[in-house]
NUSEDO-340076 format. One record per residue (C-alpha): z, x, y. Coordinates in nm, 3 decimals. Each point is the difference from the previous one (the first is absolute). Example, Ala and Ser with C-alpha at 12.3 -4.5 7.8 and 13.67 -1.06 7.14 Angstrom:
+---------+---------+---------+
!       z !       x !       y !
+---------+---------+---------+
!   0.780 !   1.230 !  -0.450 !
!  -0.066 !   0.137 !   0.344 !
+---------+---------+---------+
END
This chain:
+---------+---------+---------+
!       z !       x !       y !
+---------+---------+---------+
!  -9.608 !   8.895 ! -19.569 !
!   0.301 !   0.244 !   0.023 !
!  -0.252 !   0.273 !   0.087 !
!  -0.161 !  -0.191 !   0.273 !
!   0.328 !  -0.080 !   0.130 !
!   0.127 !   0.357 !   0.026 !
!  -0.340 !   0.127 !   0.123 !
!  -0.020 !  -0.242 !   0.300 !
!   0.379 !   0.057 !   0.097 !
!  -0.084 !   0.378 !  -0.019 !
!  -0.293 !  -0.058 !   0.247 !
!   0.221 !  -0.225 !   0.248 !
!   0.253 !   0.312 !  -0.024 !
!  -0.287 !   0.244 !   0.097 !
!  -0.122 !  -0.227 !   0.260 !
!   0.372 !   0.003 !   0.157 !
!   0.008 !   0.387 !  -0.064 !
!  -0.355 !   0.053 !   0.185 !
!   0.121 !  -0.209 !   0.304 !
!   0.303 !   0.195 !   0.004 !
!  -0.126 !   0.336 !  -0.017 !
!  -0.327 !  -0.006 !   0.210 !
!   0.067 !  -0.039 !   0.370 !
!  -0.352 !  -0.147 !   0.061 !
!   0.133 !  -0.303 !  -0.187 !
!   0.290 !  -0.051 !   0.218 !
!  -0.151 !  -0.315 !   0.165 !
!   0.122 !  -0.352 !   0.002 !
!  -0.246 !  -0.115 !  -0.240 !
!   0.102 !   0.259 !  -0.258 !
!   0.371 !  -0.066 !   0.073 !
!  -0.034 !  -0.363 !  -0.093 !
!  -0.209 !   0.115 !  -0.310 !
!   0.269 !   0.217 !  -0.115 !
!   0.261 !  -0.284 !   0.019 !
!  -0.259 !  -0.224 !  -0.176 !
!  -0.058 !   0.254 !  -0.279 !
!   0.392 !   0.020 !  -0.069 !
!   0.040 !  -0.378 !   0.014 !
!  -0.287 !  -0.038 !  -0.248 !
!   0.163 !   0.242 !  -0.233 !
!   0.339 !  -0.191 !   0.033 !
!  -0.168 !  -0.353 !  -0.027 !
!  -0.166 !   0.089 !  -0.331 !
!   0.304 !   0.171 !  -0.135 !
!   0.214 !  -0.317 !   0.022 !
!  -0.187 !  -0.176 !  -0.265 !
!  -0.220 !   0.250 !  -0.189 !
!   0.280 !   0.209 !  -0.178 !
!   0.188 !  -0.311 !  -0.118 !
!  -0.336 !  -0.155 !  -0.125 !
!  -0.084 !   0.317 !  -0.180 !
!   0.336 !   0.028 !  -0.167 !
!  -0.028 !  -0.365 !  -0.134 !
!  -0.348 !   0.072 !  -0.119 !
!   0.135 !   0.310 !  -0.184 !
!   0.316 !  -0.171 !  -0.143 !
!  -0.146 !  -0.327 !  -0.051 !
!   0.305 !  -0.135 !   0.181 !
!  -0.056 !  -0.247 !   0.274 !
!   0.352 !  -0.037 !   0.129 !
!   0.146 !   0.083 !   0.336 !
!   0.358 !  -0.031 !   0.133 !
!   0.091 !  -0.242 !   0.268 !
!   0.093 !   0.299 !   0.242 !
!  -0.329 !   0.190 !  -0.088 !
!  -0.195 !  -0.319 !   0.072 !
!   0.166 !  -0.052 !   0.339 !
!  -0.040 !   0.367 !   0.080 !
!  -0.364 !   0.010 !  -0.094 !
!  -0.073 !  -0.304 !   0.193 !
!   0.170 !   0.144 !   0.308 !
!  -0.193 !   0.314 !   0.011 !
!  -0.330 !  -0.170 !  -0.096 !
!   0.029 !  -0.215 !   0.296 !
!   0.115 !   0.284 !   0.224 !
!  -0.293 !   0.238 !  -0.077 !
!  -0.242 !  -0.291 !  -0.008 !
!   0.103 !  -0.112 !   0.348 !
!  -0.009 !   0.348 !   0.125 !
!  -0.351 !   0.056 !  -0.121 !
!  -0.112 !  -0.320 !   0.203 !
!   0.156 !   0.156 !   0.310 !
!  -0.128 !   0.332 !  -0.037 !
!  -0.363 !  -0.128 !  -0.059 !
!   0.036 !  -0.194 !   0.318 !
!   0.117 !   0.315 !   0.212 !
!  -0.283 !   0.182 !  -0.136 !
!  -0.228 !  -0.275 !   0.117 !
!   0.148 !   0.010 !   0.354 !
!  -0.045 !   0.384 !  -0.007 !
!  -0.377 !  -0.047 !  -0.080 !
!  -0.013 !  -0.261 !   0.277 !
!   0.123 !   0.242 !   0.252 !
!  -0.212 !   0.284 !  -0.098 !
!  -0.312 !  -0.198 !   0.003 !
!   0.054 !  -0.237 !   0.293 !
!   0.218 !   0.227 !   0.221 !
!  -0.108 !   0.346 !  -0.106 !
!   0.081 !   0.162 !   0.341 !
!   0.349 !  -0.130 !  -0.017 !
!   0.067 !   0.053 !  -0.367 !
!   0.241 !   0.308 !   0.029 !
!   0.197 !  -0.201 !   0.278 !
!   0.016 !  -0.321 !  -0.187 !
!   0.060 !   0.117 !  -0.367 !
!   0.287 !   0.241 !   0.111 !
!   0.234 !   0.141 !  -0.246 !
!   0.268 !  -0.224 !   0.119 !
!  -0.222 !  -0.302 !  -0.060 !
!  -0.092 !   0.099 !  -0.350 !
!   0.370 !   0.062 !  -0.099 !
!   0.093 !  -0.325 !   0.152 !
!  -0.276 !  -0.192 !  -0.215 !
!   0.120 !   0.147 !  -0.323 !
!   0.361 !  -0.048 !   0.075 !
!  -0.061 !  -0.365 !   0.096 !
!  -0.216 !  -0.035 !  -0.314 !
!   0.320 !   0.145 !  -0.235 !
!   0.228 !  -0.243 !   0.185 !
!  -0.205 !  -0.298 !  -0.032 !
!  -0.088 !   0.063 !  -0.371 !
!   0.386 !   0.065 !  -0.083 !
!   0.103 !  -0.318 !   0.172 !
!  -0.285 !  -0.196 !  -0.172 !
!   0.076 !   0.106 !  -0.359 !
!   0.375 !  -0.011 !   0.057 !
!  -0.027 !  -0.363 !   0.131 !
!  -0.200 !  -0.106 !  -0.318 !
!   0.232 !   0.180 !  -0.233 !
!   0.319 !  -0.117 !   0.133 !
!  -0.148 !  -0.371 !  -0.008 !
!  -0.086 !   0.061 !  -0.369 !
!   0.341 !   0.108 !  -0.105 !
!   0.139 !  -0.335 !   0.113 !
!  -0.225 !  -0.177 !  -0.263 !
!   0.098 !  -0.077 !  -0.366 !
!  -0.194 !   0.072 !  -0.304 !
!   0.025 !  -0.111 !  -0.344 !
!   0.114 !   0.230 !  -0.287 !
!  -0.320 !   0.120 !  -0.144 !
!  -0.296 !   0.014 !   0.216 !
!  -0.361 !   0.116 !  -0.070 !
!  -0.178 !   0.122 !   0.307 !
!  -0.381 !  -0.031 !  -0.032 !
!  -0.056 !   0.318 !   0.196 !
!   0.005 !   0.384 !  -0.055 !
!   0.261 !   0.030 !   0.295 !
!   0.283 !  -0.222 !   0.176 !
!  -0.245 !  -0.177 !   0.240 !
!   0.172 !  -0.241 !   0.250 !
!  -0.210 !  -0.302 !  -0.052 !
!   0.029 !   0.038 !  -0.386 !
!   0.382 !   0.028 !   0.046 !
!   0.036 !  -0.294 !   0.200 !
!  -0.185 !  -0.223 !  -0.259 !
!   0.273 !   0.099 !  -0.255 !
!   0.281 !  -0.091 !   0.215 !
!   0.216 !  -0.292 !  -0.079 !
!   0.115 !  -0.046 !   0.357 !
!  -0.159 !  -0.146 !   0.308 !
!  -0.258 !   0.245 !   0.139 !
!  -0.093 !  -0.181 !   0.307 !
!   0.160 !   0.254 !   0.242 !
!  -0.155 !   0.296 !  -0.185 !
!  -0.344 !  -0.173 !   0.023 !
!   0.029 !  -0.070 !   0.366 !
!   0.119 !   0.376 !   0.075 !
!  -0.308 !   0.123 !  -0.220 !
!  -0.220 !  -0.206 !   0.210 !
!   0.159 !   0.111 !   0.332 !
!   0.017 !   0.363 !  -0.074 !
!  -0.327 !   0.009 !  -0.175 !
!  -0.146 !  -0.101 !   0.356 !
!   0.176 !   0.292 !   0.155 !
!  -0.051 !   0.258 !  -0.269 !
!  -0.351 !  -0.088 !  -0.130 !
!  -0.185 !  -0.247 !   0.218 !
!   0.083 !   0.155 !   0.356 !
!  -0.092 !   0.378 !  -0.129 !
!  -0.326 !  -0.122 !  -0.122 !
!  -0.084 !  -0.200 !   0.313 !
!   0.082 !   0.328 !   0.181 !
!  -0.232 !   0.201 !  -0.222 !
!  -0.284 !  -0.242 !   0.065 !
!   0.047 !  -0.020 !   0.362 !
!  -0.006 !   0.371 !   0.004 !
!  -0.330 !   0.027 !  -0.195 !
!  -0.139 !  -0.286 !   0.202 !
!   0.050 !   0.208 !   0.326 !
!  -0.123 !   0.322 !  -0.177 !
!  -0.332 !  -0.200 !  -0.102 !
!  -0.040 !  -0.131 !   0.352 !
!   0.047 !   0.343 !   0.149 !
!  -0.264 !   0.168 !  -0.259 !
!  -0.248 !  -0.273 !   0.115 !
!   0.051 !   0.071 !   0.368 !
!   0.077 !   0.375 !   0.039 !
!  -0.240 !   0.282 !  -0.106 !
!   0.179 !   0.191 !  -0.287 !
!   0.121 !   0.332 !   0.083 !
!   0.086 !   0.276 !  -0.237 !
!   0.377 !  -0.078 !   0.023 !
!  -0.051 !  -0.381 !  -0.050 !
!  -0.232 !   0.079 !  -0.313 !
!   0.269 !   0.228 !  -0.147 !
!   0.289 !  -0.268 !   0.067 !
!  -0.254 !  -0.265 !  -0.139 !
!  -0.039 !   0.199 !  -0.337 !
!   0.363 !  -0.059 !  -0.077 !
!  -0.036 !  -0.377 !   0.061 !
!  -0.193 !  -0.048 !  -0.336 !
!   0.267 !   0.134 !  -0.201 !
!   0.273 !  -0.187 !   0.189 !
!  -0.218 !  -0.330 !  -0.047 !
!  -0.043 !   0.080 !  -0.373 !
!   0.381 !   0.043 !  -0.063 !
!   0.075 !  -0.325 !   0.214 !
!  -0.274 !  -0.207 !  -0.192 !
!   0.136 !   0.089 !  -0.327 !
!   0.362 !  -0.052 !   0.092 !
!  -0.024 !  -0.330 !   0.195 !
!  -0.267 !  -0.127 !  -0.207 !
!   0.213 !   0.004 !  -0.321 !
!   0.310 !  -0.137 !   0.190 !
!  -0.182 !  -0.294 !   0.160 !
!  -0.167 !  -0.084 !  -0.333 !
!   0.337 !   0.008 !  -0.192 !
!   0.237 !  -0.184 !   0.260 !
!  -0.216 !  -0.171 !   0.255 !
!  -0.231 !  -0.163 !  -0.252 !
!   0.202 !  -0.039 !  -0.322 !
!  -0.158 !  -0.129 !  -0.294 !
!   0.148 !  -0.229 !  -0.267 !
!   0.309 !   0.058 !  -0.178 !
!  -0.195 !   0.064 !  -0.315 !
!  -0.158 !   0.320 !   0.112 !
!   0.287 !   0.239 !  -0.008 !
!  -0.240 !   0.283 !  -0.159 !
!  -0.210 !   0.003 !   0.346 !
!   0.323 !   0.008 !   0.218 !
!   0.094 !   0.307 !  -0.214 !
!  -0.332 !   0.147 !   0.032 !
!  -0.025 !  -0.042 !   0.387 !
!   0.360 !   0.123 !   0.034 !
!  -0.100 !   0.311 !  -0.205 !
!  -0.284 !   0.050 !   0.250 !
!   0.203 !   0.028 !   0.306 !
!   0.321 !   0.140 !  -0.130 !
!  -0.156 !   0.284 !  -0.225 !
!  -0.368 !   0.039 !   0.045 !
!  -0.010 !  -0.026 !   0.395 !
!   0.270 !   0.276 !   0.057 !
!  -0.191 !   0.214 !  -0.247 !
!  -0.331 !  -0.040 !   0.163 !
!   0.131 !   0.064 !   0.344 !
!   0.023 !   0.392 !  -0.012 !
!  -0.367 !  -0.003 !  -0.144 !
!  -0.113 !  -0.216 !   0.260 !
!   0.146 !   0.197 !   0.278 !
!  -0.069 !   0.368 !  -0.137 !
!  -0.336 !  -0.031 !  -0.154 !
!  -0.166 !  -0.159 !   0.314 !
!   0.204 !   0.200 !   0.248 !
!  -0.155 !   0.332 !   0.122 !
!   0.332 !   0.110 !   0.155 !
!   0.190 !  -0.035 !  -0.315 !
!  -0.257 !   0.197 !  -0.191 !
!   0.002 !   0.270 !   0.275 !
!   0.382 !   0.027 !  -0.022 !
!  -0.011 !   0.025 !  -0.382 !
!  -0.267 !   0.276 !   0.006 !
!   0.191 !   0.188 !   0.274 !
!   0.334 !  -0.044 !  -0.222 !
!  -0.187 !   0.129 !  -0.299 !
!  -0.167 !   0.272 !   0.164 !
!   0.338 !   0.113 !   0.159 !
!   0.163 !   0.006 !  -0.337 !
!  -0.271 !   0.177 !  -0.193 !
!  -0.074 !   0.265 !   0.249 !
!   0.364 !   0.060 !   0.139 !
!   0.113 !   0.362 !  -0.072 !
!   0.276 !   0.028 !  -0.288 !
+---------+---------+---------+
END
């Protein structure tokens, strides 16, 4: 597991490096992809190192400050993942439905604005949940039936009234999870309608090829979240909750770089160009 964790993080770093070094990848799609790769590394790094340390030392404890910090960064990177996937869906919508105006609409300023807004909203959402959690009281010894400090699991351990927290979770969840998912579905609805109406040109076919990778990532990520939070099972199925949480916190971020690199000819070409440049450059 440690080996897979290190390998997939290395691939994500390689994706970021290729996008940075190859001028052919300086497009809005790969701009968002580089941020997604960085977010995936950070997202899995919030929970995986502590989990691996616990497995090695056979100690399952975590300090209160450590738990609060882990919760904040887990929510922050998870929310940022949602917004970046939504920005990428909008980019694909413009590329396929409005190809002639793509460079005008997806300007550098708009791309930076989408990323900045994503960071600000993610920070605000994570900070709000974390501050509301710190006002709750907990008993002396708590056993958390999870491998990280999950918000819903922590609320069940609190001896205080969690009504406000649950209301905020529902309200913010609509903004952070439901609305981005609706935007993604609407974008791909328009993409599907355009494909059925308009003959496919070479440019649209190339833009469409990246949609399969994006849809695969969206399906893995949102499928796990919906199964865990929107259709919760009985209280006696903690093992199932943990397994689903592992899927979207560890497995999905690890699969993302493989999905985007193995199916993407531009990424393969950039890697080949970098290798050839490194192998045949004069000493």
